[in-house]
VMD Tcl script that builds the backbone (N, CA, C; Angstrom):
set m [mol new atoms 225]
animate dup $m
set s [atomselect $m all]
$s set {name element resname resid chain x y z} {
  {N N UNK 1 A 1.937 14.892 31.049}
  {CA C UNK 1 A 0.794 14.768 30.177}
  {C C UNK 1 A -0.054 16.018 30.270}
  {N N UNK 2 A -0.696 16.337 29.221}
  {CA C UNK 2 A -1.558 17.506 29.233}
  {C C UNK 2 A -3.008 17.057 29.247}
  {N N UNK 3 A -3.831 17.865 29.906}
  {CA C UNK 3 A -5.235 17.525 29.987}
  {C C UNK 3 A -6.045 18.807 29.891}
  {N N UNK 4 A -7.058 18.797 29.054}
  {CA C UNK 4 A -7.892 19.975 28.882}
  {C C UNK 4 A -9.122 19.833 29.765}
  {N N UNK 5 A -9.313 20.818 30.636}
  {CA C UNK 5 A -10.443 20.771 31.556}
  {C C UNK 5 A -11.627 21.563 31.035}
  {N N UNK 6 A -11.464 22.272 29.956}
  {CA C UNK 6 A -12.557 23.070 29.433}
  {C C UNK 6 A -12.574 24.433 30.085}
  {N N UNK 7 A -13.558 25.263 29.734}
  {CA C UNK 7 A -13.614 26.604 30.319}
  {C C UNK 7 A -13.970 26.544 31.797}
  {N N UNK 8 A -13.339 27.396 32.594}
  {CA C UNK 8 A -13.610 27.424 34.025}
  {C C UNK 8 A -12.607 26.578 34.772}
  {N N UNK 9 A -12.373 25.379 34.370}
  {CA C UNK 9 A -11.359 24.528 34.942}
  {C C UNK 9 A -11.697 23.980 36.318}
  {N N UNK 10 A -12.710 24.432 36.985}
  {CA C UNK 10 A -13.025 23.968 38.330}
  {C C UNK 10 A -13.900 22.735 38.298}
  {N N UNK 11 A -15.003 22.796 39.004}
  {CA C UNK 11 A -15.931 21.675 39.071}
  {C C UNK 11 A -16.799 21.543 37.835}
  {N N UNK 12 A -16.874 22.608 37.032}
  {CA C UNK 12 A -17.684 22.546 35.818}
  {C C UNK 12 A -16.950 21.729 34.768}
  {N N UNK 13 A -17.533 20.604 34.399}
  {CA C UNK 13 A -16.907 19.774 33.375}
  {C C UNK 13 A -17.837 19.704 32.183}
  {N N UNK 14 A -17.330 20.145 31.050}
  {CA C UNK 14 A -18.117 20.111 29.835}
  {C C UNK 14 A -17.564 19.041 28.896}
  {N N UNK 15 A -18.175 18.902 27.762}
  {CA C UNK 15 A -17.711 17.955 26.761}
  {C C UNK 15 A -16.498 18.545 26.064}
  {N N UNK 16 A -15.414 17.780 26.028}
  {CA C UNK 16 A -14.196 18.255 25.397}
  {C C UNK 16 A -14.340 18.054 23.888}
  {N N UNK 17 A -14.285 19.136 23.124}
  {CA C UNK 17 A -14.483 19.062 21.687}
  {C C UNK 17 A -13.170 18.988 20.921}
  {N N UNK 18 A -12.048 18.844 21.616}
  {CA C UNK 18 A -10.751 18.758 20.971}
  {C C UNK 18 A -10.250 17.322 21.029}
  {N N UNK 19 A -9.514 16.921 20.009}
  {CA C UNK 19 A -8.921 15.591 19.989}
  {C C UNK 19 A -7.570 15.676 20.682}
  {N N UNK 20 A -7.347 14.782 21.612}
  {CA C UNK 20 A -6.065 14.732 22.298}
  {C C UNK 20 A -5.095 13.972 21.400}
  {N N UNK 21 A -4.169 14.693 20.761}
  {CA C UNK 21 A -3.278 14.078 19.780}
  {C C UNK 21 A -1.986 13.557 20.396}
  {N N UNK 22 A -1.767 13.751 21.677}
  {CA C UNK 22 A -0.527 13.290 22.301}
  {C C UNK 22 A -0.362 11.771 22.203}
  {N N UNK 23 A -1.386 10.948 22.522}
  {CA C UNK 23 A -1.197 9.500 22.366}
  {C C UNK 23 A -0.978 9.083 20.914}
  {N N UNK 24 A -1.622 9.776 19.975}
  {CA C UNK 24 A -1.452 9.459 18.559}
  {C C UNK 24 A -0.013 9.723 18.120}
  {N N UNK 25 A 0.553 10.833 18.549}
  {CA C UNK 25 A 1.938 11.162 18.197}
  {C C UNK 25 A 2.889 10.158 18.827}
  {N N UNK 26 A 2.628 9.735 20.052}
  {CA C UNK 26 A 3.475 8.744 20.715}
  {C C UNK 26 A 3.459 7.418 19.956}
  {N N UNK 27 A 2.300 6.983 19.543}
  {CA C UNK 27 A 2.187 5.718 18.809}
  {C C UNK 27 A 2.890 5.820 17.469}
  {N N UNK 28 A 2.736 6.945 16.774}
  {CA C UNK 28 A 3.391 7.106 15.480}
  {C C UNK 28 A 4.915 7.121 15.622}
  {N N UNK 29 A 5.432 7.738 16.660}
  {CA C UNK 29 A 6.881 7.747 16.863}
  {C C UNK 29 A 7.406 6.351 17.174}
  {N N UNK 30 A 6.682 5.586 17.972}
  {CA C UNK 30 A 7.095 4.213 18.266}
  {C C UNK 30 A 7.073 3.364 17.001}
  {N N UNK 31 A 6.032 3.507 16.171}
  {CA C UNK 31 A 5.969 2.757 14.914}
  {C C UNK 31 A 7.107 3.153 13.976}
  {N N UNK 32 A 7.431 4.444 13.927}
  {CA C UNK 32 A 8.534 4.906 13.084}
  {C C UNK 32 A 9.851 4.286 13.537}
  {N N UNK 33 A 10.089 4.240 14.831}
  {CA C UNK 33 A 11.323 3.644 15.351}
  {C C UNK 33 A 11.364 2.157 15.039}
  {N N UNK 34 A 10.249 1.463 15.190}
  {CA C UNK 34 A 10.201 0.023 14.889}
  {C C UNK 34 A 10.510 -0.211 13.416}
  {N N UNK 35 A 9.916 0.581 12.515}
  {CA C UNK 35 A 10.183 0.418 11.093}
  {C C UNK 35 A 11.640 0.737 10.754}
  {N N UNK 36 A 12.208 1.773 11.360}
  {CA C UNK 36 A 13.597 2.112 11.087}
  {C C UNK 36 A 14.549 1.022 11.552}
  {N N UNK 37 A 14.206 0.306 12.606}
  {CA C UNK 37 A 15.060 -0.774 13.097}
  {C C UNK 37 A 14.897 -2.028 12.248}
  {N N UNK 38 A 13.673 -2.344 11.811}
  {CA C UNK 38 A 13.431 -3.609 11.122}
  {C C UNK 38 A 13.705 -3.561 9.624}
  {N N UNK 39 A 13.714 -2.406 8.991}
  {CA C UNK 39 A 13.923 -2.342 7.537}
  {C C UNK 39 A 15.304 -2.860 7.129}
  {N N UNK 40 A 16.406 -2.503 7.793}
  {CA C UNK 40 A 17.695 -3.078 7.369}
  {C C UNK 40 A 17.751 -4.598 7.524}
  {N N UNK 41 A 17.041 -5.152 8.461}
  {CA C UNK 41 A 17.031 -6.605 8.653}
  {C C UNK 41 A 16.277 -7.280 7.515}
  {N N UNK 42 A 15.204 -6.674 7.062}
  {CA C UNK 42 A 14.349 -7.271 6.036}
  {C C UNK 42 A 14.996 -7.192 4.650}
  {N N UNK 43 A 15.759 -6.159 4.367}
  {CA C UNK 43 A 16.248 -5.911 3.002}
  {C C UNK 43 A 17.560 -6.634 2.696}
  {N N UNK 44 A 17.744 -7.843 3.182}
  {CA C UNK 44 A 18.925 -8.625 2.811}
  {C C UNK 44 A 18.735 -9.161 1.400}
  {N N UNK 45 A 19.832 -9.224 0.649}
  {CA C UNK 45 A 19.766 -9.717 -0.727}
  {C C UNK 45 A 19.855 -11.234 -0.737}
  {N N UNK 46 A 18.930 -11.854 -1.438}
  {CA C UNK 46 A 18.922 -13.293 -1.602}
  {C C UNK 46 A 19.154 -13.585 -3.077}
  {N N UNK 47 A 20.178 -14.367 -3.414}
  {CA C UNK 47 A 20.416 -14.659 -4.836}
  {C C UNK 47 A 19.318 -15.554 -5.408}
  {N N UNK 48 A 18.754 -15.129 -6.522}
  {CA C UNK 48 A 17.688 -15.868 -7.179}
  {C C UNK 48 A 18.063 -16.044 -8.643}
  {N N UNK 49 A 17.957 -17.271 -9.149}
  {CA C UNK 49 A 18.249 -17.542 -10.554}
  {C C UNK 49 A 16.973 -17.332 -11.356}
  {N N UNK 50 A 16.933 -16.255 -12.108}
  {CA C UNK 50 A 15.760 -15.915 -12.907}
  {C C UNK 50 A 16.071 -16.249 -14.363}
  {N N UNK 51 A 15.177 -16.967 -15.053}
  {CA C UNK 51 A 15.453 -17.298 -16.455}
  {C C UNK 51 A 15.384 -16.054 -17.334}
  {N N UNK 52 A 16.174 -16.071 -18.395}
  {CA C UNK 52 A 16.188 -14.956 -19.345}
  {C C UNK 52 A 14.980 -15.080 -20.273}
  {N N UNK 53 A 14.256 -14.003 -20.455}
  {CA C UNK 53 A 13.097 -13.994 -21.344}
  {C C UNK 53 A 13.466 -13.306 -22.649}
  {N N UNK 54 A 13.062 -13.902 -23.736}
  {CA C UNK 54 A 13.338 -13.346 -25.061}
  {C C UNK 54 A 12.002 -13.099 -25.733}
  {N N UNK 55 A 11.809 -11.888 -26.197}
  {CA C UNK 55 A 10.564 -11.524 -26.851}
  {C C UNK 55 A 10.825 -11.375 -28.345}
  {N N UNK 56 A 10.401 -12.362 -29.102}
  {CA C UNK 56 A 10.595 -12.338 -30.551}
  {C C UNK 56 A 9.249 -12.029 -31.199}
  {N N UNK 57 A 9.156 -10.954 -31.982}
  {CA C UNK 57 A 7.875 -10.644 -32.617}
  {C C UNK 57 A 7.508 -11.701 -33.661}
  {N N UNK 58 A 6.247 -12.057 -33.711}
  {CA C UNK 58 A 5.750 -13.060 -34.648}
  {C C UNK 58 A 5.308 -12.380 -35.930}
  {N N UNK 59 A 5.784 -12.900 -37.050}
  {CA C UNK 59 A 5.382 -12.346 -38.341}
  {C C UNK 59 A 4.127 -13.084 -38.806}
  {N N UNK 60 A 3.132 -12.332 -39.214}
  {CA C UNK 60 A 1.887 -12.931 -39.691}
  {C C UNK 60 A 2.019 -13.259 -41.170}
  {N N UNK 61 A 1.869 -14.521 -41.449}
  {CA C UNK 61 A 1.939 -14.988 -42.835}
  {C C UNK 61 A 0.537 -15.425 -43.256}
  {N N UNK 62 A 0.276 -15.505 -44.531}
  {CA C UNK 62 A -1.064 -15.906 -44.982}
  {C C UNK 62 A -1.506 -17.272 -44.446}
  {N N UNK 63 A -0.581 -18.196 -44.233}
  {CA C UNK 63 A -0.993 -19.503 -43.720}
  {C C UNK 63 A -1.268 -19.488 -42.215}
  {N N UNK 64 A -0.944 -18.371 -41.540}
  {CA C UNK 64 A -1.180 -18.266 -40.101}
  {C C UNK 64 A -2.509 -17.585 -39.771}
  {N N UNK 65 A -3.244 -17.115 -40.749}
  {CA C UNK 65 A -4.476 -16.380 -40.498}
  {C C UNK 65 A -5.622 -17.370 -40.280}
  {N N UNK 66 A -6.381 -17.170 -39.202}
  {CA C UNK 66 A -7.520 -18.037 -38.899}
  {C C UNK 66 A -8.768 -17.192 -38.979}
  {N N UNK 67 A -9.754 -17.656 -39.738}
  {CA C UNK 67 A -11.029 -16.958 -39.874}
  {C C UNK 67 A -12.119 -17.868 -39.339}
  {N N UNK 68 A -12.936 -17.318 -38.468}
  {CA C UNK 68 A -14.055 -18.105 -37.943}
  {C C UNK 68 A -15.357 -17.462 -38.398}
  {N N UNK 69 A -16.344 -18.307 -38.682}
  {CA C UNK 69 A -17.650 -17.838 -39.159}
  {C C UNK 69 A -18.697 -18.309 -38.167}
  {N N UNK 70 A -19.532 -17.377 -37.698}
  {CA C UNK 70 A -20.581 -17.713 -36.751}
  {C C UNK 70 A -21.755 -18.354 -37.506}
  {N N UNK 71 A -22.723 -18.890 -36.772}
  {CA C UNK 71 A -23.865 -19.572 -37.368}
  {C C UNK 71 A -24.725 -18.623 -38.204}
  {N N UNK 72 A -24.743 -17.323 -37.842}
  {CA C UNK 72 A -25.559 -16.367 -38.603}
  {C C UNK 72 A -24.796 -15.767 -39.778}
  {N N UNK 73 A -23.562 -16.205 -40.057}
  {CA C UNK 73 A -22.832 -15.773 -41.233}
  {C C UNK 73 A -21.848 -14.643 -40.969}
  {N N UNK 74 A -21.728 -14.145 -39.734}
  {CA C UNK 74 A -20.775 -13.082 -39.435}
  {C C UNK 74 A -19.400 -13.664 -39.195}
  {N N UNK 75 A -18.375 -12.881 -39.561}
  {CA C UNK 75 A -17.006 -13.343 -39.358}
  {C C UNK 75 A -16.537 -12.989 -37.966}
}
mol reanalyze $m
mol bondsrecalc $m
mol representation Tube
mol addrep $m
């Protein structure tokens, strides 16, 4: 493990202004390994019967038009 003692390195201990990224990198590598192991287990194919959808456009005919009138006379 690495440790920064600051300038002087002896008994003088100052505030360390650097972020110690070693634990962060270790955690990210462990998470990456866990995801790489679990993804093939999760991605099994399950057969699902999905209904077929048909989209038929509706033709507007004069008898299909609805007009509403508000109380103040606006359409």
